[in-house]
DOTORDO-175145 format. One record per atom (N, C-alpha, C, O): residue number from 1; residue in one letter; atom name; z, x, y. Coordinates in steps of 0.05 Angstrom, whole numbers. Layout:
BEGIN
<rec NUM,'a','CA',<Z,X,Y>>
...
END
This chain:
BEGIN
<rec 1,'x','N',<-183,-112,-126>>
<rec 1,'x','CA',<-193,-102,-101>>
<rec 1,'x','C',<-175,-79,-93>>
<rec 1,'x','O',<-151,-82,-92>>
<rec 2,'x','N',<-187,-56,-86>>
<rec 2,'x','CA',<-172,-32,-77>>
<rec 2,'x','C',<-167,-35,-47>>
<rec 2,'x','O',<-179,-51,-33>>
<rec 3,'x','N',<-148,-18,-37>>
<rec 3,'x','CA',<-140,-19,-9>>
<rec 3,'x','C',<-164,-14,9>>
<rec 3,'x','O',<-167,-28,29>>
<rec 4,'x','N',<-182,4,3>>
<rec 4,'x','CA',<-205,9,20>>
<rec 4,'x','C',<-224,-15,20>>
<rec 4,'x','O',<-236,-21,41>>
<rec 5,'x','N',<-226,-28,-2>>
<rec 5,'x','CA',<-243,-52,-4>>
<rec 5,'x','C',<-230,-75,13>>
<rec 5,'x','O',<-244,-90,27>>
<rec 6,'x','N',<-204,-77,11>>
<rec 6,'x','CA',<-189,-97,27>>
<rec 6,'x','C',<-193,-92,56>>
<rec 6,'x','O',<-198,-110,72>>
<rec 7,'x','N',<-189,-67,65>>
<rec 7,'x','CA',<-193,-59,93>>
<rec 7,'x','C',<-221,-67,103>>
<rec 7,'x','O',<-224,-78,124>>
<rec 8,'x','N',<-241,-61,86>>
<rec 8,'x','CA',<-269,-68,94>>
<rec 8,'x','C',<-272,-98,96>>
<rec 8,'x','O',<-286,-108,114>>
<rec 9,'x','N',<-261,-113,77>>
<rec 9,'x','CA',<-263,-142,78>>
<rec 9,'x','C',<-249,-154,102>>
<rec 9,'x','O',<-260,-172,115>>
<rec 10,'x','N',<-225,-144,109>>
<rec 10,'x','CA',<-211,-153,132>>
<rec 10,'x','C',<-226,-146,158>>
<rec 10,'x','O',<-229,-163,175>>
<rec 11,'x','N',<-236,-122,159>>
<rec 11,'x','CA',<-252,-113,183>>
<rec 11,'x','C',<-276,-131,187>>
<rec 11,'x','O',<-282,-139,209>>
<rec 12,'x','N',<-289,-138,165>>
<rec 12,'x','CA',<-313,-155,166>>
<rec 12,'x','C',<-306,-183,177>>
<rec 12,'x','O',<-320,-194,194>>
<rec 13,'x','N',<-284,-194,167>>
<rec 13,'x','CA',<-275,-221,177>>
<rec 13,'x','C',<-268,-220,206>>
<rec 13,'x','O',<-276,-238,221>>
<rec 14,'x','N',<-254,-199,215>>
<rec 14,'x','CA',<-246,-196,243>>
<rec 14,'x','C',<-271,-194,260>>
<rec 14,'x','O',<-273,-207,281>>
<rec 15,'x','N',<-291,-178,252>>
<rec 15,'x','CA',<-315,-175,267>>
<rec 15,'x','C',<-332,-201,268>>
<rec 15,'x','O',<-344,-207,289>>
<rec 16,'x','N',<-331,-216,246>>
<rec 16,'x','CA',<-345,-242,246>>
<rec 16,'x','C',<-333,-261,267>>
<rec 16,'x','O',<-347,-279,276>>
<rec 17,'x','N',<-308,-257,274>>
<rec 17,'x','CA',<-295,-274,294>>
<rec 17,'x','C',<-298,-262,322>>
<rec 17,'x','O',<-287,-273,341>>
<rec 18,'x','N',<-315,-241,325>>
<rec 18,'x','CA',<-321,-230,352>>
<rec 18,'x','C',<-300,-211,362>>
<rec 18,'x','O',<-298,-207,387>>
<rec 19,'x','N',<-284,-199,344>>
<rec 19,'x','CA',<-263,-180,353>>
<rec 19,'x','C',<-268,-153,339>>
<rec 19,'x','O',<-285,-150,322>>
<rec 20,'x','N',<-251,-134,346>>
<rec 20,'x','CA',<-251,-108,333>>
<rec 20,'x','C',<-224,-104,318>>
<rec 20,'x','O',<-203,-113,328>>
<rec 21,'x','N',<-226,-92,295>>
<rec 21,'x','CA',<-202,-86,280>>
<rec 21,'x','C',<-192,-59,289>>
<rec 21,'x','O',<-204,-38,283>>
<rec 22,'x','N',<-169,-58,303>>
<rec 22,'x','CA',<-158,-34,314>>
<rec 22,'x','C',<-144,-18,292>>
<rec 22,'x','O',<-148,7,290>>
<rec 23,'x','N',<-129,-31,275>>
<rec 23,'x','CA',<-114,-17,254>>
<rec 23,'x','C',<-105,-36,232>>
<rec 23,'x','O',<-101,-60,237>>
<rec 24,'x','N',<-103,-26,208>>
<rec 24,'x','CA',<-93,-41,185>>
<rec 24,'x','C',<-72,-23,172>>
<rec 24,'x','O',<-79,0,166>>
<rec 25,'x','N',<-48,-33,168>>
<rec 25,'x','CA',<-27,-15,157>>
<rec 25,'x','C',<-7,-32,140>>
<rec 25,'x','O',<1,-53,149>>
<rec 26,'x','N',<1,-21,117>>
<rec 26,'x','CA',<23,-32,102>>
<rec 26,'x','C',<48,-18,111>>
<rec 26,'x','O',<49,6,111>>
<rec 27,'x','N',<68,-34,119>>
<rec 27,'x','CA',<93,-22,128>>
<rec 27,'x','C',<116,-34,111>>
<rec 27,'x','O',<113,-56,101>>
<rec 28,'x','N',<138,-20,110>>
<rec 28,'x','CA',<161,-29,94>>
<rec 28,'x','C',<157,-24,64>>
<rec 28,'x','O',<138,-11,56>>
<rec 29,'x','N',<176,-34,49>>
<rec 29,'x','CA',<175,-30,20>>
<rec 29,'x','C',<189,-52,6>>
<rec 29,'x','O',<203,-68,18>>
<rec 30,'x','N',<185,-53,-20>>
<rec 30,'x','CA',<198,-74,-37>>
<rec 30,'x','C',<192,-102,-28>>
<rec 30,'x','O',<168,-109,-24>>
<rec 31,'x','N',<212,-118,-24>>
<rec 31,'x','CA',<208,-146,-16>>
<rec 31,'x','C',<204,-149,14>>
<rec 31,'x','O',<200,-171,24>>
<rec 32,'x','N',<205,-127,29>>
<rec 32,'x','CA',<202,-128,58>>
<rec 32,'x','C',<176,-115,67>>
<rec 32,'x','O',<174,-104,89>>
<rec 33,'x','N',<155,-117,50>>
<rec 33,'x','CA',<129,-105,58>>
<rec 33,'x','C',<114,-124,77>>
<rec 33,'x','O',<115,-148,74>>
<rec 34,'x','N',<100,-112,96>>
<rec 34,'x','CA',<84,-127,115>>
<rec 34,'x','C',<57,-114,117>>
<rec 34,'x','O',<54,-89,120>>
<rec 35,'x','N',<36,-131,116>>
<rec 35,'x','CA',<9,-121,122>>
<rec 35,'x','C',<4,-127,151>>
<rec 35,'x','O',<1,-150,159>>
<rec 36,'x','N',<4,-106,167>>
<rec 36,'x','CA',<0,-108,196>>
<rec 36,'x','C',<-30,-104,203>>
<rec 36,'x','O',<-41,-83,197>>
<rec 37,'x','N',<-42,-124,215>>
<rec 37,'x','CA',<-70,-122,224>>
<rec 37,'x','C',<-70,-124,254>>
<rec 37,'x','O',<-63,-145,265>>
<rec 38,'x','N',<-79,-104,268>>
<rec 38,'x','CA',<-81,-104,297>>
<rec 38,'x','C',<-110,-108,305>>
<rec 38,'x','O',<-127,-93,296>>
<rec 39,'x','N',<-114,-128,322>>
<rec 39,'x','CA',<-141,-135,330>>
<rec 39,'x','C',<-143,-135,360>>
<rec 39,'x','O',<-123,-139,374>>
<rec 40,'x','N',<-167,-131,370>>
<rec 40,'x','CA',<-172,-131,399>>
<rec 40,'x','C',<-200,-141,405>>
<rec 40,'x','O',<-217,-142,388>>
<rec 41,'x','N',<-204,-148,430>>
<rec 41,'x','CA',<-230,-155,440>>
<rec 41,'x','C',<-230,-153,470>>
<rec 41,'x','O',<-209,-153,482>>
<rec 42,'x','N',<-253,-149,482>>
<rec 42,'x','CA',<-255,-148,511>>
<rec 42,'x','C',<-244,-173,522>>
<rec 42,'x','O',<-251,-195,513>>
<rec 43,'x','N',<-227,-171,542>>
<rec 43,'x','CA',<-215,-194,555>>
<rec 43,'x','C',<-188,-202,542>>
<rec 43,'x','O',<-174,-220,551>>
<rec 44,'x','N',<-181,-189,519>>
<rec 44,'x','CA',<-156,-194,506>>
<rec 44,'x','C',<-157,-217,486>>
<rec 44,'x','O',<-178,-229,482>>
<rec 45,'x','N',<-135,-221,473>>
<rec 45,'x','CA',<-133,-243,453>>
<rec 45,'x','C',<-110,-261,461>>
<rec 45,'x','O',<-90,-252,473>>
<rec 46,'x','N',<-112,-286,453>>
<rec 46,'x','CA',<-90,-305,458>>
<rec 46,'x','C',<-79,-315,431>>
<rec 46,'x','O',<-89,-307,410>>
<rec 47,'x','N',<-58,-331,432>>
<rec 47,'x','CA',<-46,-341,407>>
<rec 47,'x','C',<-64,-357,389>>
<rec 47,'x','O',<-63,-356,365>>
<rec 48,'x','N',<-82,-373,402>>
<rec 48,'x','CA',<-101,-388,385>>
<rec 48,'x','C',<-119,-370,370>>
<rec 48,'x','O',<-126,-375,346>>
<rec 49,'x','N',<-128,-348,383>>
<rec 49,'x','CA',<-146,-329,369>>
<rec 49,'x','C',<-131,-314,347>>
<rec 49,'x','O',<-142,-309,326>>
<rec 50,'x','N',<-105,-308,352>>
<rec 50,'x','CA',<-89,-295,331>>
<rec 50,'x','C',<-86,-313,307>>
<rec 50,'x','O',<-88,-304,284>>
<rec 51,'x','N',<-80,-339,312>>
<rec 51,'x','CA',<-76,-358,290>>
<rec 51,'x','C',<-102,-361,274>>
<rec 51,'x','O',<-102,-362,250>>
<rec 52,'x','N',<-125,-363,288>>
<rec 52,'x','CA',<-151,-366,275>>
<rec 52,'x','C',<-156,-341,258>>
<rec 52,'x','O',<-166,-343,235>>
<rec 53,'x','N',<-150,-318,268>>
<rec 53,'x','CA',<-155,-293,254>>
<rec 53,'x','C',<-136,-291,230>>
<rec 53,'x','O',<-145,-282,208>>
<rec 54,'x','N',<-111,-299,233>>
<rec 54,'x','CA',<-92,-299,211>>
<rec 54,'x','C',<-102,-317,188>>
<rec 54,'x','O',<-100,-309,165>>
<rec 55,'x','N',<-111,-340,195>>
<rec 55,'x','CA',<-121,-359,174>>
<rec 55,'x','C',<-145,-346,159>>
<rec 55,'x','O',<-147,-348,135>>
<rec 56,'x','N',<-163,-334,174>>
<rec 56,'x','CA',<-187,-322,162>>
<rec 56,'x','C',<-179,-299,144>>
<rec 56,'x','O',<-191,-296,122>>
<rec 57,'x','N',<-161,-282,152>>
<rec 57,'x','CA',<-152,-259,136>>
<rec 57,'x','C',<-137,-269,111>>
<rec 57,'x','O',<-139,-258,90>>
<rec 58,'x','N',<-122,-291,114>>
<rec 58,'x','CA',<-107,-302,91>>
<rec 58,'x','C',<-127,-310,69>>
<rec 58,'x','O',<-121,-307,45>>
<rec 59,'x','N',<-150,-320,77>>
<rec 59,'x','CA',<-171,-327,57>>
<rec 59,'x','C',<-180,-303,41>>
<rec 59,'x','O',<-185,-305,17>>
<rec 60,'x','N',<-182,-280,55>>
<rec 60,'x','CA',<-190,-255,41>>
<rec 60,'x','C',<-167,-246,23>>
<rec 60,'x','O',<-172,-238,0>>
<rec 61,'x','N',<-143,-248,32>>
<rec 61,'x','CA',<-120,-239,17>>
<rec 61,'x','C',<-115,-256,-9>>
<rec 61,'x','O',<-103,-246,-28>>
<rec 62,'x','N',<-125,-280,-9>>
<rec 62,'x','CA',<-122,-297,-33>>
<rec 62,'x','C',<-136,-284,-57>>
<rec 62,'x','O',<-128,-289,-80>>
<rec 63,'x','N',<-156,-268,-52>>
<rec 63,'x','CA',<-170,-255,-75>>
<rec 63,'x','C',<-160,-227,-80>>
<rec 63,'x','O',<-170,-213,-98>>
<rec 64,'x','N',<-139,-218,-65>>
<rec 64,'x','CA',<-128,-192,-68>>
<rec 64,'x','C',<-101,-194,-81>>
<rec 64,'x','O',<-84,-209,-72>>
<rec 65,'x','N',<-96,-179,-102>>
<rec 65,'x','CA',<-71,-180,-116>>
<rec 65,'x','C',<-53,-158,-106>>
<rec 65,'x','O',<-55,-135,-114>>
<rec 66,'x','N',<-35,-165,-87>>
<rec 66,'x','CA',<-17,-145,-76>>
<rec 66,'x','C',<5,-139,-96>>
<rec 66,'x','O',<13,-157,-111>>
<rec 67,'x','N',<15,-115,-97>>
<rec 67,'x','CA',<38,-108,-115>>
<rec 67,'x','C',<64,-119,-104>>
<rec 67,'x','O',<79,-104,-91>>
<rec 68,'x','N',<69,-144,-109>>
<rec 68,'x','CA',<94,-156,-99>>
<rec 68,'x','C',<90,-172,-74>>
<rec 68,'x','O',<68,-175,-64>>
<rec 69,'x','N',<112,-184,-64>>
<rec 69,'x','CA',<111,-201,-41>>
<rec 69,'x','C',<105,-185,-15>>
<rec 69,'x','O',<112,-162,-13>>
<rec 70,'x','N',<94,-199,4>>
<rec 70,'x','CA',<88,-187,30>>
<rec 70,'x','C',<85,-208,51>>
<rec 70,'x','O',<82,-232,44>>
<rec 71,'x','N',<86,-200,76>>
<rec 71,'x','CA',<80,-218,98>>
<rec 71,'x','C',<56,-208,113>>
<rec 71,'x','O',<52,-183,114>>
<rec 72,'x','N',<40,-226,124>>
<rec 72,'x','CA',<17,-218,140>>
<rec 72,'x','C',<25,-220,169>>
<rec 72,'x','O',<36,-240,178>>
<rec 73,'x','N',<20,-199,185>>
<rec 73,'x','CA',<25,-199,213>>
<rec 73,'x','C',<-1,-192,227>>
<rec 73,'x','O',<-13,-171,223>>
<rec 74,'x','N',<-11,-210,244>>
<rec 74,'x','CA',<-35,-205,260>>
<rec 74,'x','C',<-27,-206,289>>
<rec 74,'x','O',<-15,-225,298>>
<rec 75,'x','N',<-35,-185,304>>
<rec 75,'x','CA',<-28,-184,332>>
<rec 75,'x','C',<-47,-164,347>>
<rec 75,'x','O',<-64,-151,334>>
<rec 76,'x','N',<-43,-163,372>>
<rec 76,'x','CA',<-57,-143,389>>
<rec 76,'x','C',<-42,-117,387>>
<rec 76,'x','O',<-18,-116,383>>
<rec 77,'x','N',<-56,-94,390>>
<rec 77,'x','CA',<-42,-69,390>>
<rec 77,'x','C',<-25,-65,415>>
<rec 77,'x','O',<-7,-48,415>>
<rec 78,'x','N',<-28,-81,436>>
<rec 78,'x','CA',<-12,-80,460>>
<rec 78,'x','C',<-18,-57,478>>
<rec 78,'x','O',<-36,-40,472>>
<rec 79,'x','N',<-4,-55,500>>
<rec 79,'x','CA',<-10,-34,520>>
<rec 79,'x','C',<2,-8,511>>
<rec 79,'x','O',<-8,14,519>>
<rec 80,'x','N',<23,-8,496>>
<rec 80,'x','CA',<35,17,485>>
<rec 80,'x','C',<26,19,456>>
<rec 80,'x','O',<43,22,438>>
<rec 81,'x','N',<0,18,452>>
<rec 81,'x','CA',<-11,17,425>>
<rec 81,'x','C',<-6,42,409>>
<rec 81,'x','O',<-4,64,419>>
<rec 82,'x','N',<-2,38,383>>
<rec 82,'x','CA',<2,61,365>>
<rec 82,'x','C',<-23,78,363>>
<rec 82,'x','O',<-46,67,365>>
<rec 83,'x','N',<-20,103,359>>
<rec 83,'x','CA',<-43,122,355>>
<rec 83,'x','C',<-40,134,327>>
<rec 83,'x','O',<-22,150,323>>
<rec 84,'x','N',<-58,127,309>>
<rec 84,'x','CA',<-56,136,282>>
<rec 84,'x','C',<-81,151,273>>
<rec 84,'x','O',<-80,169,257>>
<rec 85,'x','N',<-104,142,283>>
<rec 85,'x','CA',<-129,153,274>>
<rec 85,'x','C',<-143,169,296>>
<rec 85,'x','O',<-137,165,320>>
<rec 86,'x','N',<-161,186,288>>
<rec 86,'x','CA',<-176,203,307>>
<rec 86,'x','C',<-188,186,330>>
<rec 86,'x','O',<-185,194,353>>
<rec 87,'x','N',<-201,164,323>>
<rec 87,'x','CA',<-214,148,344>>
<rec 87,'x','C',<-194,136,363>>
<rec 87,'x','O',<-200,131,386>>
<rec 88,'x','N',<-169,131,354>>
<rec 88,'x','CA',<-148,121,372>>
<rec 88,'x','C',<-142,142,394>>
<rec 88,'x','O',<-141,135,418>>
<rec 89,'x','N',<-139,167,386>>
<rec 89,'x','CA',<-133,188,405>>
<rec 89,'x','C',<-157,193,423>>
<rec 89,'x','O',<-153,197,448>>
<rec 90,'x','N',<-181,194,413>>
<rec 90,'x','CA',<-204,199,429>>
<rec 90,'x','C',<-207,178,451>>
<rec 90,'x','O',<-214,184,473>>
<rec 91,'x','N',<-201,153,444>>
<rec 91,'x','CA',<-204,131,463>>
<rec 91,'x','C',<-184,132,487>>
<rec 91,'x','O',<-189,120,507>>
<rec 92,'x','N',<-162,147,484>>
<rec 92,'x','CA',<-142,148,505>>
<rec 92,'x','C',<-139,175,518>>
<rec 92,'x','O',<-118,180,531>>
<rec 93,'x','N',<-158,193,515>>
<rec 93,'x','CA',<-157,218,529>>
<rec 93,'x','C',<-154,213,559>>
<rec 93,'x','O',<-169,197,570>>
<rec 94,'x','N',<-135,226,572>>
<rec 94,'x','CA',<-130,222,600>>
<rec 94,'x','C',<-106,203,605>>
<rec 94,'x','O',<-98,199,628>>
<rec 95,'x','N',<-96,192,583>>
<rec 95,'x','CA',<-73,173,585>>
<rec 95,'x','C',<-47,186,578>>
<rec 95,'x','O',<-47,206,563>>
<rec 96,'x','N',<-25,175,588>>
<rec 96,'x','CA',<1,186,580>>
<rec 96,'x','C',<8,176,551>>
<rec 96,'x','O',<3,153,545>>
<rec 97,'x','N',<18,195,535>>
<rec 97,'x','CA',<25,188,507>>
<rec 97,'x','C',<52,201,500>>
<rec 97,'x','O',<61,219,514>>
<rec 98,'x','N',<63,192,479>>
<rec 98,'x','CA',<87,204,467>>
<rec 98,'x','C',<80,209,438>>
<rec 98,'x','O',<69,192,424>>
<rec 99,'x','N',<87,233,428>>
<rec 99,'x','CA',<81,240,400>>
<rec 99,'x','C',<106,253,387>>
<rec 99,'x','O',<120,268,400>>
<rec 100,'x','N',<110,246,362>>
<rec 100,'x','CA',<131,258,346>>
<rec 100,'x','C',<117,273,323>>
<rec 100,'x','O',<99,261,311>>
<rec 101,'x','N',<125,298,318>>
<rec 101,'x','CA',<110,313,298>>
<rec 101,'x','C',<128,334,285>>
<rec 101,'x','O',<149,341,295>>
<rec 102,'x','N',<120,342,261>>
<rec 102,'x','CA',<134,362,245>>
<rec 102,'x','C',<127,390,255>>
<rec 102,'x','O',<104,396,262>>
<rec 103,'x','N',<148,407,256>>
<rec 103,'x','CA',<144,435,262>>
<rec 103,'x','C',<158,451,240>>
<rec 103,'x','O',<171,440,223>>
<rec 104,'x','N',<155,477,241>>
<rec 104,'x','CA',<169,494,221>>
<rec 104,'x','C',<199,492,224>>
<rec 104,'x','O',<214,497,204>>
<rec 105,'x','N',<209,485,247>>
<rec 105,'x','CA',<238,483,252>>
<rec 105,'x','C',<249,455,252>>
<rec 105,'x','O',<272,451,257>>
<rec 106,'x','N',<232,435,246>>
<rec 106,'x','CA',<241,407,245>>
<rec 106,'x','C',<222,389,260>>
<rec 106,'x','O',<199,395,264>>
<rec 107,'x','N',<232,366,268>>
<rec 107,'x','CA',<216,346,282>>
<rec 107,'x','C',<219,350,312>>
<rec 107,'x','O',<241,355,322>>
<rec 108,'x','N',<197,347,326>>
<rec 108,'x','CA',<197,350,355>>
<rec 108,'x','C',<183,326,368>>
<rec 108,'x','O',<165,315,356>>
<rec 109,'x','N',<191,319,392>>
<rec 109,'x','CA',<178,298,407>>
<rec 109,'x','C',<166,311,433>>
<rec 109,'x','O',<178,329,444>>
<rec 110,'x','N',<144,301,441>>
<rec 110,'x','CA',<132,310,466>>
<rec 110,'x','C',<119,286,480>>
<rec 110,'x','O',<107,269,467>>
<rec 111,'x','N',<122,286,506>>
<rec 111,'x','CA',<109,265,522>>
<rec 111,'x','C',<94,278,545>>
<rec 111,'x','O',<103,297,557>>
<rec 112,'x','N',<71,267,551>>
<rec 112,'x','CA',<54,278,572>>
<rec 112,'x','C',<27,265,572>>
<rec 112,'x','O',<24,243,560>>
<rec 113,'x','N',<8,277,584>>
<rec 113,'x','CA',<-19,266,585>>
<rec 113,'x','C',<-36,279,563>>
<rec 113,'x','O',<-38,303,561>>
<rec 114,'x','N',<-49,262,548>>
<rec 114,'x','CA',<-68,272,527>>
<rec 114,'x','C',<-93,282,542>>
<rec 114,'x','O',<-108,267,554>>
<rec 115,'x','N',<-97,308,540>>
<rec 115,'x','CA',<-119,320,555>>
<rec 115,'x','C',<-143,327,538>>
<rec 115,'x','O',<-165,329,548>>
<rec 116,'x','N',<-139,329,512>>
<rec 116,'x','CA',<-162,336,495>>
<rec 116,'x','C',<-156,328,466>>
<rec 116,'x','O',<-133,328,457>>
<rec 117,'x','N',<-178,323,451>>
<rec 117,'x','CA',<-177,320,422>>
<rec 117,'x','C',<-199,339,412>>
<rec 117,'x','O',<-223,335,416>>
<rec 118,'x','N',<-190,359,397>>
<rec 118,'x','CA',<-208,378,386>>
<rec 118,'x','C',<-211,373,356>>
<rec 118,'x','O',<-191,373,342>>
<rec 119,'x','N',<-236,368,347>>
<rec 119,'x','CA',<-238,359,319>>
<rec 119,'x','C',<-265,366,307>>
<rec 119,'x','O',<-286,365,319>>
<rec 120,'x','N',<-263,372,281>>
<rec 120,'x','CA',<-287,373,264>>
<rec 120,'x','C',<-285,351,243>>
<rec 120,'x','O',<-305,342,232>>
<rec 121,'x','N',<-260,342,238>>
<rec 121,'x','CA',<-255,320,220>>
<rec 121,'x','C',<-226,310,225>>
<rec 121,'x','O',<-211,323,239>>
<rec 122,'x','N',<-219,287,212>>
<rec 122,'x','CA',<-192,277,215>>
<rec 122,'x','C',<-171,297,207>>
<rec 122,'x','O',<-150,300,220>>
<rec 123,'x','N',<-176,311,185>>
<rec 123,'x','CA',<-157,330,175>>
<rec 123,'x','C',<-154,355,193>>
<rec 123,'x','O',<-132,367,194>>
<rec 124,'x','N',<-175,363,207>>
<rec 124,'x','CA',<-174,387,223>>
<rec 124,'x','C',<-171,382,253>>
<rec 124,'x','O',<-173,400,269>>
<rec 125,'x','N',<-165,357,260>>
<rec 125,'x','CA',<-163,350,288>>
<rec 125,'x','C',<-137,360,301>>
<rec 125,'x','O',<-116,362,287>>
<rec 126,'x','N',<-138,368,326>>
<rec 126,'x','CA',<-115,376,341>>
<rec 126,'x','C',<-116,361,368>>
<rec 126,'x','O',<-137,359,381>>
<rec 127,'x','N',<-92,351,376>>
<rec 127,'x','CA',<-91,339,402>>
<rec 127,'x','C',<-77,358,421>>
<rec 127,'x','O',<-60,374,413>>
<rec 128,'x','N',<-84,356,447>>
<rec 128,'x','CA',<-72,373,467>>
<rec 128,'x','C',<-59,355,488>>
<rec 128,'x','O',<-72,338,500>>
<rec 129,'x','N',<-33,359,492>>
<rec 129,'x','CA',<-17,343,510>>
<rec 129,'x','C',<-7,361,533>>
<rec 129,'x','O',<5,382,528>>
<rec 130,'x','N',<-13,353,557>>
<rec 130,'x','CA',<-4,368,581>>
<rec 130,'x','C',<23,356,589>>
<rec 130,'x','O',<26,332,595>>
<rec 131,'x','N',<43,374,590>>
<rec 131,'x','CA',<70,366,598>>
<rec 131,'x','C',<78,380,624>>
<rec 131,'x','O',<62,396,635>>
<rec 132,'x','N',<101,374,634>>
<rec 132,'x','CA',<111,387,659>>
<rec 132,'x','C',<115,417,654>>
<rec 132,'x','O',<114,433,673>>
<rec 133,'x','N',<119,426,629>>
<rec 133,'x','CA',<123,454,624>>
<rec 133,'x','C',<99,468,612>>
<rec 133,'x','O',<101,492,605>>
<rec 134,'x','N',<77,455,610>>
<rec 134,'x','CA',<52,468,599>>
<rec 134,'x','C',<39,450,578>>
<rec 134,'x','O',<46,427,575>>
<rec 135,'x','N',<19,462,565>>
<rec 135,'x','CA',<4,447,545>>
<rec 135,'x','C',<16,451,517>>
<rec 135,'x','O',<25,473,510>>
<rec 136,'x','N',<15,430,501>>
<rec 136,'x','CA',<24,431,473>>
<rec 136,'x','C',<1,422,456>>
<rec 136,'x','O',<-10,400,459>>
<rec 137,'x','N',<-7,439,437>>
<rec 137,'x','CA',<-28,432,418>>
<rec 137,'x','C',<-14,424,391>>
<rec 137,'x','O',<2,439,381>>
<rec 138,'x','N',<-22,400,381>>
<rec 138,'x','CA',<-9,390,357>>
<rec 138,'x','C',<-31,382,337>>
<rec 138,'x','O',<-48,366,343>>
<rec 139,'x','N',<-30,394,313>>
<rec 139,'x','CA',<-48,385,292>>
<rec 139,'x','C',<-42,356,284>>
<rec 139,'x','O',<-19,349,281>>
<rec 140,'x','N',<-63,340,282>>
<rec 140,'x','CA',<-59,312,275>>
<rec 140,'x','C',<-45,309,249>>
<rec 140,'x','O',<-30,289,244>>
<rec 141,'x','N',<-49,327,231>>
<rec 141,'x','CA',<-36,325,204>>
<rec 141,'x','C',<-6,328,206>>
<rec 141,'x','O',<8,321,187>>
<rec 142,'x','N',<5,338,228>>
<rec 142,'x','CA',<34,341,232>>
<rec 142,'x','C',<46,317,247>>
<rec 142,'x','O',<71,315,248>>
<rec 143,'x','N',<30,300,258>>
<rec 143,'x','CA',<40,277,273>>
<rec 143,'x','C',<52,256,255>>
<rec 143,'x','O',<39,247,236>>
<rec 144,'x','N',<77,248,261>>
<rec 144,'x','CA',<90,227,245>>
<rec 144,'x','C',<91,201,261>>
<rec 144,'x','O',<97,180,249>>
<rec 145,'x','N',<85,201,286>>
<rec 145,'x','CA',<84,177,302>>
<rec 145,'x','C',<74,184,330>>
<rec 145,'x','O',<82,204,341>>
<rec 146,'x','N',<57,167,341>>
<rec 146,'x','CA',<48,171,369>>
<rec 146,'x','C',<40,144,380>>
<rec 146,'x','O',<32,126,366>>
<rec 147,'x','N',<43,141,407>>
<rec 147,'x','CA',<35,117,420>>
<rec 147,'x','C',<29,122,449>>
<rec 147,'x','O',<38,142,461>>
<rec 148,'x','N',<13,104,461>>
<rec 148,'x','CA',<7,105,490>>
<rec 148,'x','C',<33,97,504>>
<rec 148,'x','O',<48,80,495>>
<rec 149,'x','N',<38,110,527>>
<rec 149,'x','CA',<61,104,544>>
<rec 149,'x','C',<50,90,569>>
<rec 149,'x','O',<34,101,584>>
<rec 150,'x','N',<60,65,573>>
<rec 150,'x','CA',<52,50,597>>
<rec 150,'x','C',<69,60,620>>
<rec 150,'x','O',<93,61,619>>
<rec 151,'x','N',<55,66,642>>
<rec 151,'x','CA',<69,75,666>>
<rec 151,'x','C',<65,53,687>>
<rec 151,'x','O',<42,47,695>>
<rec 152,'x','N',<87,41,696>>
<rec 152,'x','CA',<85,21,716>>
<rec 152,'x','C',<74,33,742>>
<rec 152,'x','O',<83,54,751>>
<rec 153,'x','N',<55,19,754>>
<rec 153,'x','CA',<44,30,779>>
<rec 153,'x','C',<66,28,801>>
<rec 153,'x','O',<81,9,802>>
<rec 154,'x','N',<66,49,818>>
<rec 154,'x','CA',<86,48,839>>
<rec 154,'x','C',<76,30,861>>
<rec 154,'x','O',<52,30,868>>
<rec 155,'x','N',<94,16,873>>
<rec 155,'x','CA',<86,-1,896>>
<rec 155,'x','C',<100,9,921>>
<rec 155,'x','O',<124,17,919>>
<rec 156,'x','N',<87,9,943>>
<rec 156,'x','CA',<100,19,967>>
<rec 156,'x','C',<123,1,975>>
<rec 156,'x','O',<122,-24,973>>
<rec 157,'x','N',<145,13,984>>
<rec 157,'x','CA',<168,-2,993>>
<rec 157,'x','C',<162,-15,1020>>
<rec 157,'x','O',<149,-3,1037>>
<rec 158,'x','N',<172,-38,1024>>
<rec 158,'x','CA',<169,-52,1049>>
<rec 158,'x','C',<193,-44,1067>>
<rec 158,'x','O',<214,-39,1058>>
<rec 159,'x','N',<188,-45,1093>>
<rec 159,'x','CA',<209,-39,1112>>
<rec 159,'x','C',<232,-58,1107>>
<rec 159,'x','O',<229,-82,1104>>
<rec 160,'x','N',<256,-47,1108>>
<rec 160,'x','CA',<280,-63,1105>>
<rec 160,'x','C',<288,-69,1077>>
<rec 160,'x','O',<309,-81,1072>>
<rec 161,'x','N',<271,-62,1057>>
<rec 161,'x','CA',<278,-67,1029>>
<rec 161,'x','C',<294,-44,1018>>
<rec 161,'x','O',<291,-21,1027>>
<rec 162,'x','N',<310,-49,998>>
<rec 162,'x','CA',<327,-28,986>>
<rec 162,'x','C',<317,-21,959>>
<rec 162,'x','O',<328,-4,946>>
END
């Protein structure tokens, strides 16, 4: 079974359980490889749902011959979810994000509000981030890491509190 077939099989199992497959990724190398499967559903997921999903995915993995040892990790993408695919960026337009990307002079980080995703395809997509100093347009092909940034809501101070 090839990686794309495995991704499709995992996605199918996750959907059969009433959830959405947010991302599937192999991380690490050698004996420290992890197959990370991020799942979500309206209303969130709990540990029982994660365990059920992990067991179901393990059944699929039994028919997949991975090159060497690995661990399976099933979890929610969380509130500071990673952004790797075009649909991830499109879903969070208007949200604060942080992105790390390659430039001609090295690696740069930028944080701000994702204001637009301009795309004809995954390869030609560009994200636009509004920062305190202006807008930054970044080709998705240059992004080496990005995630949503959770901003705690401010609460009004009460009289007499410090």
